[in-house]
N, C-alpha and C positions, 0 to 999 in steps of 0.2 A: 078113356077115364081124365085124359088132356082137355077132350075139348069143350066139356060140361064143366070145369073146372073157370071160377074167375082169374081173367087176367091181372097180372099185380099192377097196378102203375108204377112208372118213376115219378120219384118228386120232385118239385122244384130243386130242390138243391142238387139234387145228381143230376140232374139234366144241366142247370147252370154250371156244374164243375167239369160236366164231359164238355159244353163248348168253351168252356175258359183254355179247356186241356187241346183243346184242338187249332184255337185262336192261335195259342201261343207253339204249336207245333210248325201250324202253316207259318207265324212270322219269324222262326228261327230258321228256316228252311230257305223261304222270302231271303233274308239278310245272308244264310249262308251264299246262297247260288248269287248274290249281288256282288260280294267282296270277292267269291273267284272268277264273275265276271271281270270286274275292275285290275284282277293281276295278271290276268291275261291278256287282255286289252294293255294295259300297262307295259308286260315284255314286250308284248307284238311291235308298240312303235319307237320301244326303245333299239330296238337289236336287227330288225327288219331291214332297212334303208340301209344300211351301209354292212350286208350280211354277207360274205361270199362264201361259198358251200361249195367242197370237193368235191368231186365225180368222179368214179372211174369211170375210163376211157372207153369201154364197152357201152356200158351205158348211156353214156353223152352218143354215143354214136348212132344209136339209134334216132337220134332228135336230128340229124340231118338231114335241109329239103335243099339244101343248092351243095355242089362239090365239085370245083372246077379242077379237074388232073392237069398235074405238075409239065411242063417241058423237059424231056431231058435234055438237060446241055450237052450241045454237041461235043466238047472237050470232056467232058466226062464218059460222052459214048465213045468216043475214038481213044480214050484210055482206058474201057470197060469195066470204068468204076460202078459198084453195086453198092446197095445198101440202104436202112433204113435212116431216114431222121428223124430224131425226135424231138418235139416241142412243146414247153408249155405254154397255156395259152389262159384266156380269162374268156367267158363268154357272156357277153352283156345279156340284162334285163331282155331287149329284144331282137336277141341270137346272132350280132355279129362277134365276130371274132376279135379280141382287144390284147394289147401285150402279150404278146409272140414272142415268143424265145426260144433260141437254140439249147438241147439241153447237150445234143449228143449224135453224130452220126457225120459220114463225108460231108467234109467242107466243099468239094468243089460241088456237091448237089443243095446246099443250103439254100441259095439266092432263089433258084426255082421251087424249094417246099416252099420257102415265104412266102412266094409272090403269089404262089397258089393258096394257099388255106388262109390269107387275107382277106379273101374273097369267098370262101365259104358261108352259108349261113345256117342258123340252126333252129328247131322249133324253140319258144323260150321255155326253162325248165321251170315247173313251176312245182313249189313248195308251201304248205299249207296256204293253198289257193288263190299266190299269188308270185309272179314271174321273179326270179330270183338271180341274180349273178353268179355263173359257177367258175370254177375253176378245175383244169384238168390236163392232160396231155395227151397230145396229137403224133402221130405218126404219119408217115409219109414213106411208101416205099418205093425205091428205084430198083427195078429187075431190066435186066435186057433179055430177058428171055431166049436161052439159048434155042 
């Protein structure tokens, strides 16, 4: 029955109202997207350059690309000194170890651990698509292997 019935034509006033509603919705969508993009880019420019992120040691350990093994100091070996030297470090955007500080461990092993870890290299840690400076802890274990 509907096939033989004549189609109703939409009046020019209704067409103009629908067109103006679509244009208004489109303009509002573009304006809100532009405002959101501006907020994100402003936040990124202000916070990213000087930002250092704290990362779990287990996570950053997966980014090691070169790891020099420390030499066991002869005096510590002769005195049967073992243990873990824990250090706090900053890893640069390029992956170099910087600002290395001892947290704890046997004092006789400090120099050897520091000398080795200063030469370690990491893949840059990527955050939001950009290399980011990272703070973490690094532990070097010294064991005589009885």
